[in-house]
C-alpha positions in Angstrom: -23.1 -17.4 -7.9 -20.9 -18.3 -4.8 -21.7 -16.4 -1.5 -18.6 -14.1 -1.9 -19.7 -13.3 -5.5 -23.3 -12.6 -4.5 -21.9 -10.1 -1.8 -19.8 -8.4 -4.4 -22.6 -8.1 -6.8 -24.8 -6.6 -4.1 -22.1 -4.1 -3.1 -21.9 -3.1 -6.7 -25.5 -2.7 -7.3 -25.9 0.6 -5.7 -23.1 1.9 -8.1 -24.8 0.3 -11.2 -28.2 1.9 -10.1 -26.6 5.3 -9.5 -25.1 5.3 -13.0 -28.4 4.3 -14.5 -30.1 7.1 -12.6 -27.4 9.5 -14.0 -28.1 8.2 -17.5 -24.8 6.2 -17.7 -26.0 2.6 -17.9 -27.1 2.8 -21.5 -24.2 1.2 -23.3 -24.8 2.6 -26.8 -23.1 1.5 -29.9 -20.1 3.9 -29.7 -17.0 2.8 -27.7 -16.6 4.8 -24.5 -12.9 5.2 -25.2 -10.5 4.7 -28.3 -9.8 1.1 -29.0 -12.5 -0.1 -26.7 -14.0 -3.5 -27.7 -17.5 -4.8 -27.2 -17.5 -8.0 -25.2 -21.2 -8.7 -24.5 -24.8 -7.4 -25.1 -27.5 -7.6 -22.6 -31.0 -6.7 -24.0 -29.3 -4.7 -26.6 -27.0 -2.7 -24.3 -23.3 -3.2 -24.9 -20.8 -4.2 -22.3 -17.3 -3.0 -23.2 -13.9 -4.4 -22.3 -13.2 -1.2 -20.3 -16.1 -2.0 -18.2 -14.6 -5.4 -17.3 -11.2 -3.9 -16.7 -12.7 -1.2 -14.4 -14.5 -3.9 -12.4 -11.3 -6.0 -12.1 -9.5 -2.9 -10.8 -12.2 -2.2 -8.2 -12.0 -5.9 -7.0 -8.2 -5.6 -6.7 -7.5 -8.5 -9.0 -5.4 -6.3 -11.3 -3.7 -3.0 -10.6 -4.6 0.3 -12.3 -3.1 0.3 -15.8 -2.3 -3.4 -15.9 -3.5 -5.3 -18.9 -6.5 -7.8 -18.8 -6.7 -9.8 -22.1 -10.2 -10.5 -23.2 -9.4 -14.1 -23.9 -8.0 -14.8 -20.5 -9.9 -16.9 -17.8 -9.7 -14.0 -15.4 -11.3 -11.7 -18.0 -14.3 -14.1 -18.5 -14.7 -14.5 -14.7 -14.9 -10.7 -14.1 -17.2 -10.4 -17.3 -19.6 -12.9 -15.8 -19.7 -10.7 -12.6 -20.3 -7.5 -14.6 -23.1 -9.3 -16.6 -24.6 -10.3 -13.2 -24.4 -6.8 -11.8 -26.1 -5.4 -14.9 -28.9 -7.9 -14.7 -29.5 -7.3 -11.1 -29.5 -3.4 -11.6 -32.0 -3.9 -14.6 -34.3 -5.9 -12.5 -34.0 -3.6 -9.5 -35.1 -0.8 -12.0 -38.0 -2.9 -13.2 -39.1 -3.3 -9.6 -38.8 0.5 -9.1 -36.5 0.0 -6.1 -34.8 3.3 -6.9 -38.0 5.0 -5.7 -37.5 3.9 -2.2 -36.1 6.8 0.0 -33.5 4.7 1.7 -32.2 3.3 -1.7 -32.2 6.8 -3.1 -29.9 7.9 -0.4 -27.6 5.0 -1.0 -27.5 5.9 -4.7 -26.8 9.5 -3.9 -23.8 8.3 -1.6 -22.6 6.0 -4.4 -22.8 8.9 -6.9 -21.0 11.3 -4.6 -18.2 8.7 -4.1 -17.8 8.1 -7.8 -17.7 11.7 -8.7 -15.3 12.5 -5.9 -13.0 9.7 -7.0 -13.1 10.9 -10.7 -12.3 14.5 -9.5 -9.4 13.3 -7.5 -8.2 11.1 -10.4 -8.2 14.0 -12.9 -6.4 16.3 -10.6 -3.7 13.7 -9.8 -3.3 12.9 -13.5 -2.6 16.6 -14.2 -0.2 17.0 -11.3 1.5 13.5 -11.4 3.8 13.4 -14.6 7.3 12.3 -15.4 8.5 15.8 -15.1 7.1 16.5 -11.7 8.2 13.1 -10.3 11.7 13.6 -11.6 11.8 17.1 -10.2 10.8 15.9 -6.7 13.2 13.1 -6.9 16.2 15.3 -7.7 15.2 17.8 -4.9 14.9 15.0 -2.4 18.3 13.6 -3.4 19.8 17.0 -2.8 18.2 17.3 0.6 18.9 13.7 1.7 21.6 13.3 4.3 24.1 10.5 3.8 23.4 7.4 5.9 25.6 4.4 6.5 24.3 0.8 6.3 25.6 -2.2 8.1 25.9 -5.8 7.5 26.2 -7.7 10.8 25.8 -10.8 12.6 24.6 -11.2 16.2 24.6 -13.5 19.1 22.0 -13.0 21.8 22.3 -14.7 25.3 20.5 -14.2 28.6 23.3 -12.8 30.8 26.2 -10.6 30.7 28.5 -13.2 32.0 27.6 -15.5 29.2 28.2 -12.9 26.7 31.6 -12.1 28.2 32.6 -15.7 27.9 31.6 -15.9 24.3 33.5 -12.7 23.6 36.7 -14.5 25.0 36.1 -17.5 22.8 35.9 -15.1 19.8 39.1 -13.5 20.9 40.7 -16.9 21.0 39.8 -17.6 17.3 36.3 -19.3 17.6 34.0 -18.7 14.5 31.3 -16.2 15.2 28.9 -18.1 12.9 29.3 -21.3 14.8 28.9 -19.8 18.2 25.7 -18.1 16.9 24.3 -21.5 15.9 25.3 -23.1 19.1 24.6 -20.4 21.7 22.3 -17.6 20.4 18.8 -17.5 21.8 17.6 -15.6 18.7 15.6 -18.1 16.7 15.3 -15.9 13.7 19.0 -15.7 13.1 20.9 -18.4 15.0 20.6 -21.0 12.3 22.1 -18.7 9.6 25.0 -17.7 11.7 23.3 -14.7 13.3 23.1 -13.0 10.0 21.0 -9.7 10.2 21.7 -8.7 6.4 22.1 -5.1 5.6 20.3 -2.4 7.6 20.6 1.2 8.8 21.1 2.0 12.5 17.8 4.0 12.6 15.9 0.7 11.6 17.1 -1.0 14.8 16.3 -0.8 18.5 18.1 2.1 20.4 20.6 -0.1 22.0 21.8 -1.5 18.5 21.9 2.1 17.1 24.1 3.4 20.0 26.5 0.4 19.7 26.9 0.9 16.0 27.8 4.7 16.1 31.6 4.1 15.9 31.6 0.5 14.7 34.0 -0.4 11.9 33.9 -3.4 9.4 35.7 -6.4 10.9 35.0 -5.4 14.7 33.0 -7.4 17.2 30.8 -4.9 19.2 29.5 -5.6 22.6 28.3 -7.2 24.7 25.5 -4.6 25.3 22.0 -4.9 26.8 18.9 -5.0 24.6 15.3 -5.9 25.1 16.0 -9.4 23.9 19.1 -10.1 26.0 22.8 -9.4 25.9 24.1 -8.9 22.4 27.3 -9.3 20.5 27.6 -8.0 17.0 30.2 -8.8 14.3 30.3 -6.0 11.8 30.8 -7.7 8.3 30.5 -4.4 6.4 29.8 -0.6 6.7 29.2 1.4 3.7 27.1 4.5 2.5 23.6 3.4 1.8 23.0 3.7 -1.9 20.3 6.1 -2.9 17.0 5.0 -4.1 16.7 4.9 -7.9 14.1 7.0 -9.6 12.0 3.8 -10.3 12.2 2.7 -6.7 11.2 6.2 -5.4 8.4 6.7 -7.9 5.5 4.9 -5.8 6.4 7.1 -2.8 6.5 10.2 -4.8 3.1 9.5 -6.5 1.6 8.8 -3.1 3.1 12.2 -1.7 1.9 14.2 -4.6 -1.5 12.5 -4.5 -2.0 13.4 -0.7 -0.5 16.9 -1.3 -3.0 17.6 -4.2 -6.0 16.2 -2.4 -5.2 18.0 0.7 -4.8 21.3 -1.0 -8.1 20.9 -3.0 -10.0 20.0 0.2 -8.6 23.0 2.0 -9.7 25.3 -0.8 -13.1 23.7 -0.9 -13.7 24.0 2.8 -12.6 27.6 2.6 -15.3 28.4 0.1 -18.1 26.3 1.6 -20.2 26.9 4.6 -19.7 23.8 6.7 -21.6 23.5 10.0 -21.2 20.4 12.2 -24.3 19.7 14.1 -22.7 17.1 16.5 -20.9 17.9 19.8 -17.1 18.0 19.8 -15.4 14.6 19.9 -14.4 13.5 23.3 -10.7 12.5 23.7 -10.0 8.9 24.7 -6.5 9.6 25.7 -5.9 9.4 29.5 -4.1 12.3 31.2 -0.8 11.3 32.7 
């Protein structure tokens, strides 16, 4: 195996040993989940397609719920890694490495991590469903305040005098896009005519947000002073920002519900348990002003 693969296999070894210690490394003849497929056997123990998918998710090569076809090159690469992990774990068991107290502690830590992750997954699966997501989405849409978004172009120069001179050229019919390409110091926008695309005022620096409060489509705003220099804005469009669709909002809602459920669970568990911290209080690293 390559160095990266060796490190990955070593990192997974504690998990494999932990499962073995819990009796979960057997790999009998029955599929662990409906529709599962046997993809390898190691000394009579079965490796299932779900084992390979789980490893691929843990490595980040596929996302949770994404398919991984058994005939694909990626599947076979991850399968080879799973086989290597199981061989390493079996050899470690043969050498009785799990009897070492330091190894035992690492196994216990891996077991705790796995069990905690599974508990969180079960709780989130119960709480995160289409009905809950839709309900939170509709509530958020009712509470959301209308926000305008702008499409604007900019010219940024070093001095107010230069900005005033450009404003006069614009008043006499000069093209904003041409002057942006010729005179603007902003490298990110000058060669596309100063185009900033669509944005909301709260996503921009304070000086821009202040200048845009009363701006209307078709106007040239400024010059005003910003951190980058003196700015002129041409407002191409101003319109209500379209709300996020349910599909667009779904990932944010799932993250919120997950955080909310885990936070509530931990608060309940800490309330029931007797937790005593044996270390001194943390020292603040913030300097007093």
